[in-house]
N, C-alpha and C positions, 0 to 999 in steps of 0.2 A: 462470160459464164462463170459462176463461182463454185469452186470445190472446197467446201469448208473443211473436208477431211483430210486433204492432201497435204503431205508435208512438204517443206521446202527442198529444192533440189530434186524433186521427183521421188523422194524416199517414201517410206511407208509412213501412214498416219500416225500422229503422235501417241495415240492411244494403243495403237495395235501391237506395238513390242511389249507393253506390260500385260496386254491382254492375252497374247500367246504365251508369255511366260506363266501366267496364272494357269492356264487351261492345259498347257503341257506338264507344268509341276503337278497339278492335281490329277491329271491322268496317270502320270508315272508312278507317283506315290501312292495313288489309290490301286494301280495294279500291283504294285510290291505289297501292299496291305493285304489284298486279295490273296496273294500268293502264300503269304505267312499267316493266313487266316485271322486277321485284325479287320474289325469292321470298318468298311470304308470311311464312315465318318471321322474316325480317329486319323485315318490317312489324309483326309482333307484338312483336318486342324493342323496336322505336323506340316502340311505343304505350306500352309499359311505363314507358320512360323517360320519355315526356311526361307521364303522369298520376301518375308515383310520388312519394313524399313529397320527392324533391329537385328536382323541377320544378314542375308545376302543384299538386301536392298534392292530387288528386281523391280519392286512396284513401289512408285512414289505418288502416283495420282489415286488417292484413296476415294476420290469422289466417284469415279467409274465403278470401282469394286463394291463400295457401300450401295450405291444404286442398285446394281445387280444382286448383292446380298438381300436388299429389300424385296425385290421381285422374288426371289427364293423362298423367302418366309410367307409371302403372300399366297404363292403357288401350293407352298406346303400345307398351309392351312385351309387353302381351297380344297384340296383334294381329300383331305380329313373330313371336312364337312361333307363332301359327296359320299363318303363311305358310311356317314352317319344318317339319321333321319331324324324328322321331328319327333315322331313317336318315341324312338329309342332315346332322345334327349329329353323328352317329358319324363321318362322313367328314371332319369337321374336327376331330377329336381331337389330331392333331399341329399343326394351327394353333393350337388352343387352349392346350395344355399346353406346347409348346415356344416357338411364336411369340409367344403372349400373355404368358407367365412372363418371356420375355427382355426384351420391350418394356418391363413394369413394372420388372423389376430394374435394368436399364440406365438408365431414366429416373430412378429413385431415386438410383442410384449418381452419374450425371453431375451431376444438381443438386445433391446433397450436396457432391461434391467441389468444384464451382465456387464454391458460397456459402462454403464453409469456407476456399477460397483467398482470398476477400475479408474474412476475419475474422468469419465468422458462426459462432456455437456449434454444434457437431454435432447436438446435439438438435434446434434450431431448423431446421437444414439438412436432416435426415432428413425432419422434419415436412414441410417445404416440397416435398421430393422427392415424398412421398406425395400433396400435392395435385396437383402437375403430371403426375404419372404417369396420372392418370384422365382419359379423354376424355368427351365428352358422349355418352352412350348415346341420350338423346331426340333430338337434332338430327342425329345422323348417320344414325339408323336412319330417322327421318323423311325425310330427303333421300332415302336409298336406296330407301324404299318409293314415295315420290312420283315418282322417276324409274325406277322399274322395274329397279332395279339391285340388289336385295337377292340374287338369285339367280345375280349374276356373280361372278367371282373376286375381284374388289375388294370385293364386298359379303360373300363368304364371309371374307375376311381380316379385314376391318373388325369384322364381327360376332364372329368367334372371339377377337379382341384385346378387345373390348368385354365379352364374357362372362367372360374372365379377370380384365380389370379389376372387375367387379361382385363376383367371388369374393373378391379381393384387399381389397376394402373390408373384409369381415369380419375379417381380420386386422389391418389398418389401424386399425380402430375400437379393438380391444384392445390395439394397441400404442401409441396417442397417449397414454393415461393412463401408461403406462410410460416413455415419453418425457419426460413432464411431471414424473417423480419418484414416481409411485404405485408400489405393491407388486404389481402385477398378476403372477401366477407363470407359468411355462412351462407348467405343468399346465392352468391356465385356458385359455391359448390353444390349447393341443393339444386340450382338451375341446370348444372353440367350433368348430374346424376338422373335429372328427369329427361335431358336431352337423350343420353344414352338409353334409357328405358323405352323412350319413344321409338328410336331407331330399331332396337329390338322387335318392338311390338309391328312395326311397319315391315319389317323383314318377315316376320311369320305369317302376316297377310299376304304379302306377295308371293310367299312360297305355296300357299295353300290355292290361291285363286288366279295368279298371274302366269307364274313361270311353267307350270305344266302344259298349258295351251300354247304358249309361246314357243316352246322347245318342239312341240308337235309340228307346229307350222314350218319352222326351220328344218326339222329332220325329213319333210317331205319335199323340200327341195333336192334330196340326194346329192347335196353337194358337200363334201369333206371341209372345203375350205370356208364356207358359209357357216358351218356348224361350228367349227373350231373358232372362227372369230366371233362368233355371238357367245360362246362360251368364255372366251377371254374377256370380252366386253363386260359380261355379266360380273365375272371375278374383279376385275379391277374397277369397274363402275361403283360397285357396292362397297368395296374398300374405300375408294374415294369419297362417298357419300358420307360413309360412317365417320371418316376421319374429320370430315367438316363439323361433324356434331360433337367431336371431341373423344369419339371413341377410336381405340387402337386400330391401325389397317389388318393387323393380323386376326382380331375379332371379327371385323368387317369381311375379311376374305373367308373365315369360318362359317360366316352367317351366310354368304354368298353361295357356299359349297352346300349349306342346309336347303337353301332353296332349289338347287338343281337336284339334290337328293329326291325331291318330291316329285319329280318327273320320271316317266317310264323310261327315260333316255339317259339316267343318270351313268349306267355303265358304259355306255358309248361315249358321253363328256368325259369320264374318267379315263378312258383308254386314250383319247385324243390328248389330254392335257399332261399326262405322266411323264412323257419324255422332256417336255419343256420344264416340268416341275424337278426333275433329276438334275438337268443342267444348272439352272439357277440356284437349287438348294446346294449344291456342291460348291457353287461361288460363296453361298452364305458362310458356310463352315471354314473354307478359306479365308474369308474375311475376319472371321472370329480369331483363328489362329494368327493372323497378322498383328493382333494387338499385343501379344505376348513380347515382353521384352527380358529375354533369357538372361542378359547382363544383370538386369535389376534382381532376378530370382537368385542368381549365384551369389551375388552381394549381401542381399537381404533375406536369405532363405530362412532365418528364424521367424522374421515377421510374416512371410509368406505361409509357412508351416502353421503358424498360430491362426492366421486367417482361415486356410482351409480346415483346420480342426475345428474351429468356431462354426463354421457353416455346416460341417458334416454333422457335427453332434446335434446341434439345433434343429436341422432339418429332419434327421432321422426322429429325434423325439417329437416334435411338433406333429409331422405327418403322421407318426404313429398314433398319437393320441386322437388326432381328428379321425382316422381311418377306424380306430376302435369305436369312437363315439357315433358313427354312422353304421355300426355292426357289422364291419367288414370281418370276414374269417381270418384267421392267423396267417393262413397261406398268403391272402391277399394284401393283408397289413404288411408283411414282410417285403413281398414283392414290390408293392408301390412305394414304400418309404425308401428303399436303396434306389428305385428309379427317380425319384422326384429329389435326390440329394445334391443337388447342384444350384448354381445361380443362373438366372435365365439371360436372354440376349436383351430383354427389353430393359433389364436393370443398367444396360450401358446407356440406353436413352435418359433414363431416371438419374443415373450419375452425372450425366452432362447438365440436366437441368438443375440438379444440386450444385453442380460447380458455378454455374452463372448466378445463384442465389447464394454463394458464399459458404456452401456446405460441401465436405468431404467424408468419406467413409471414416467412421471412428475419430473425426476431427485431426486426423494426422496430415492434412493437407496432400501435397503430391505424393510424397511416400504412402500415403492411405490409397489413393487412387491406384497406384502402381499395384499395391498388395491386391487390392479388390481385383483388378484386372486379371492378375497372375491367378490367384485363387479361382476365379470363374473360369478361365481358360483350362486350368489343370483338372478341375471338377468336370468340365465337359469333356475332356479327353477320357476321363475315367469312366463316364457315364455307361458306356456299353458293358463294361466289366462288372460295373456295379448292379446294372440291370440283370445280367447274367446270373451273378451271384444271388440276387434277391429271388430270381426265378428258381434257383437251386435250392436255396434254403426253404423257401416257400413251399416247394414240392416235398421237402423232407419234413416238414412240419405237418402237411397236410396228409402223408401216410402215416406220420405218428398218431395224427387224430383220427386215423382211421377213415379219411375222406377220400373217396374213389377218385383215381387220378382225371383232372379235368371237369370235375362236376362242378367246381366253383364257375370256371369259365362258362359252362353249358347253362347253368342257372341263370347267370348274368345275361346272355346273349340270346337264348332260346333257340340255338344252333342244334340240328338234329345231326348228330356225330355220324349216322349212317347213311345220310343223304348223299346222292351222287356218288356212288361207289358201284362199280361193275355195271355202269349204265352206257348208253349210246348218246354220242353227242353229234348232232346234224348241224353242219355249218352252212348258212344260207337256206332261203325259203323259195320254192318254186315246185313246179309238178313234181320233179323227182323227190324232193324232200317231203313233199305232202303224202306222196304214195308210200315212202318209207316209214313215216310217222304213223299213217294209218295201220300199217302192217304191225309196226312195233306195238301200238296200242292194242291190237287185237291179239296179240302174243302175250299182252301184259308185261312187255320188257320196259323197264323204266328208260326215258330219254330226255334229254335237254336239247333245245333248238336255239341257235344264235342267228340274228339277222339284223341288218340295217334298215330293211324294208318296213316303213311303218304300217302299210296295209296288210303286208303278210305277217307281220308281228300280231296284228289285231285278229287277224283270221285264225291264226294259230291259237292266240289266248282264248278266242271264242270257243275253239274245241276244247279248251281246259288243258292245253299242253304248256309246259313249262319253258318260258321264252326269255332269253337274255337279249335285250337291245345294246348291240355294239359290234364293232368291226372285228372280224375273225383274224384279221391279222395283228392284232394286238394281245400280247402275251396276258394282259390283265383280263380280258374277256374269257380267254380260253381257261385261264385258272379259275376264273368265276364259275365257269362250265364244269370244273373239276375234270379237266381232260387228263391230268396225270393218273387219274383213278379210273378212267373210262375203259370199257373193254373193246370198244369201237367207235372209230371217228368217221362220219360220212361228210365228204366235202362235196356239196351240190353245186359249186360254180362252174357254169360252162366254159368260162375262160380258163385255159389251161396255165396260163401263165400266173393268173391269180392263185388258181388251186395249188399250184407248186410252191408259192409263197406261204400259203396257209398250212400247206403240208409239211413244210422245213420248220416252221414254229411249233406246230403239233408235235414232230418228232423229236425236237430238243426237249420239249416238256414231258413226253411220254414215249420213251424208247421202244418199248415192248407192246404198245397198243396198235392195233391193226387200223390202217388209214386206208378207206376206200374213197375214190375219186369218180365223179361223173364229168366228163368234158364234151365237148361239141366239135364233131369233125375229127381229123386224123390227129391224134395226140402224138406229142414228143415223149414216147415211153421212157427214154433215157432219162430226160430232164425230171420227169415226174418221179422216176425210181430213185435216181440221186437225191431228190427231196424227201424220200421216205415213204413212196406210195407203196401199198402192197397190192391193191386191185384197182384196175381202171375200168370203168364201163364208158365205152365210146357210143355216143348217142347215134352215130351215123349208121353203125354196124350192129348196135345191141339188139335191135328188133329181130334181124336176120338169126343172131345168135340165140336170141329166146325162143323164136320159131323152131330153129334146128334142134335145140335142147328139149323142147316140148315133143316133137315127133320122134326123136331120139328115146325119150322115156316112155312113149306109147308103144313103139314098135321094136325096138332094140331087145335082145335077149339080156338077162341080168348079168352075165359075165361081162358082156361089152359095155353096158351101162356103167358097171363098177369100175370101168378101166377109162371112162371119160375125163377129159382134161377141163379145168376151169379157165374158160378163155378171158375171163376178167382179172384173173391173178397174175401178177407180175413175175415173169421168169428171169431169175436172177442168175447168171452163170457163176457157178461155184466150182471152177476147175482151177488147179495149180498154176498160177501165173509164172511161176518159176521153170515150167515145163520146157524141155529143149524144142518142142514143136514149133517150127517157125511159121506154122499156118493158123496159130491161136491168136488172134488178133485182139484188140482191146475191144472185144465185143460188147454191145450195149444190153442194157436190160430190154426185155420183149415182150409182147404178149403172144400167147399160142393162137394160131390162126383157125384152130377148129378144135372140137372136143375130142375128135379122134383122127385117124389118117385122113387127110382130105381126099385123095383119089381113091381110097378104098370105099369112103362113104359114097362117093359119087357112083362107083361101080358095083355098089352093094356087096364089096368083098370082106373078107375077113383077114384079122392080122393077129401077130404074136405078141410083139411089144411096139411101143411108141418112142419116136426120136424127134427131138426138137431142134431145129435149125437154128442156132445160136445169132445167126446174122439177120435172119428175117422173121423168125418165128414159125414157118412152115412145119407142120406136123406131118410126119411119116412114118410108114412101118419099118421095121429093122431087116436085117439080112435073113433073119430066120422066118420071116413072113413070106408067104408064096410071091408076092409083087415088088418087095424091097423098094419101095418108093422112096425113102429117105435117101438112098443111095443114087435113085434116078434123079431126085432133085438136086444132089450135090453136084452130079456130072453135068446137068443142065445150067446150072448157075454159077459154078465155080465156089459155092459156099462150102469150104472144106470142113468146118467142125459142127459137129451135132452133139447134144446132150442127151442122155437117157432121161425120158418122160415118165418113167415107172415110178411109183411111190417108193421112197426111201432109198433110191440108188442115187449115187453121187459120182458120175465119171462121165467122160465124153469119148468121143471117135473122131479121128481125123481120117475123112475119106482119101486124102491125096498120100498120106504117109502109111495108111493102113495100120494104125496104132492106136492103144487106148491111152486116154489122159485121165490122170489121177484127180480126185476131188482136192479143193483148197484144204491145206493142212489145219486152218483154225476152225474148220468144220462149220463155216458160217455163210449164209446166203444173202445176208444183207450187207 
């Protein structure tokens, strides 16, 4: 048997040491970046600089890192494509064809003219213009996505320009050998462009005709593994096929995302792919940082500063002109210009092709290549701050122009700013969710439903309900359902463990939102309460509780009805844990066993006040009541501590020590 990954003498595989160094460095520096409120992308770039061959030298096998980085770019562009749609992209055709083309052409011409004025040969000058014309698709789209700006006017403009740049790479790769003296013909160039156009057309047909029914069939298997593998296959398969036609894998991945976006299961797909995208995207940014030679920067800082200044000035000017030409507002022009003021990752590929053809940036040989790499990495590091500055300056420009805040974004995206606010979110679809939805619909309360069940989703959509197809344990799906702005979240999963997972994620997104859970059988109230659940409906006992509540409503006098307890609301003990009472255990959260004193209800007796046993949830009457059932229960069960169940009261009583226990000092029951 052969173990190709095993190292000699039983040691770790050769690649593992470097992989561990990469992941640990990225995690540590990413953590410290988050702590000091630096964008994680910058942290990953700095991690690459630190562990790269020009610093600590922890990574020497660049092949593995480069492969992981390429996967990161593919997954990033794929997720961005899913967040778009063909209809939205069609609305950007003027931005792409006019604005994008103008931005690339102007950049190439300005760089070429500037360098030729300083005596650089025209071939090297044009080649350098190609390098500068490309912005970083990965970084810009990552920033837009993480900040929720993809659907804004700035996001649309930036994406449109980046799409055209990726298309332009096809022509640039073919022109570079020609600039180096090769005999590439105009016919070869025309055929390559036609192939690229054919690929795009084929993808559009597949997106409309094939992908939606295909994903519908896969989703009906109800297998997360099969669905994830199908999505991965679509992503990488499309990227591979487009690369065979001469189109960049990044554009191919973006087109694959567009195909998936046309399916009703796009949200589900995005939720499944995001964890992988985050991992490999981090690897990409680390790999870029590894290219920077700090020693060269220190020794040749005037050259590096000049390169950074040239790129920055040219990109700011040409992007602004292109944005103005397609009638973007001043606010959008400023924000887009600063966001795209860097050199892209595909310029590294182009620079390698130029080196093989005998071309170097500005015709400076190895120094030119190193200065180009240094300027690119430094501008990538600066991009988050440039993007923030652009958004701030653009906002001030918009206010000066008396443009309502956010109106530019809304006009571009068609998003209703008031949608999904103070609504109800229902996670899962079944009999309980259907009943809740019908009740909310009758009361005209807005609600959103999420489910992975294709039949359930189709049934809900047929009723005219808003449905998001996706896994409710994925933060992306909950965010799309606007859980942070919801007034109530209803978890209809009968599986208590799954309900607890969903509740924990909901609670992290919306600390103040009420969470209601429906579970089958005896629920572990403590586990659900720790996950953040406020109310629990136990299907085994809910019918009995509902019957008792109905009889109570019809027969009990108004005073007793007003004092009834909600048997589905979790009772969280809020007693001072620092109390000297030795009988105050780490009592779990519990559910009241009855709406009133259990024994009094059975005997048709009356009570004065209610007490809740913190060990089992028994509801009994106080010592001021005729039958003192709370004390009877404590004596019979050795459950020493009870809490007042009266509204607004926060104190307990120890039946062993005969003493009152104070409420928690932080006055918090959660």
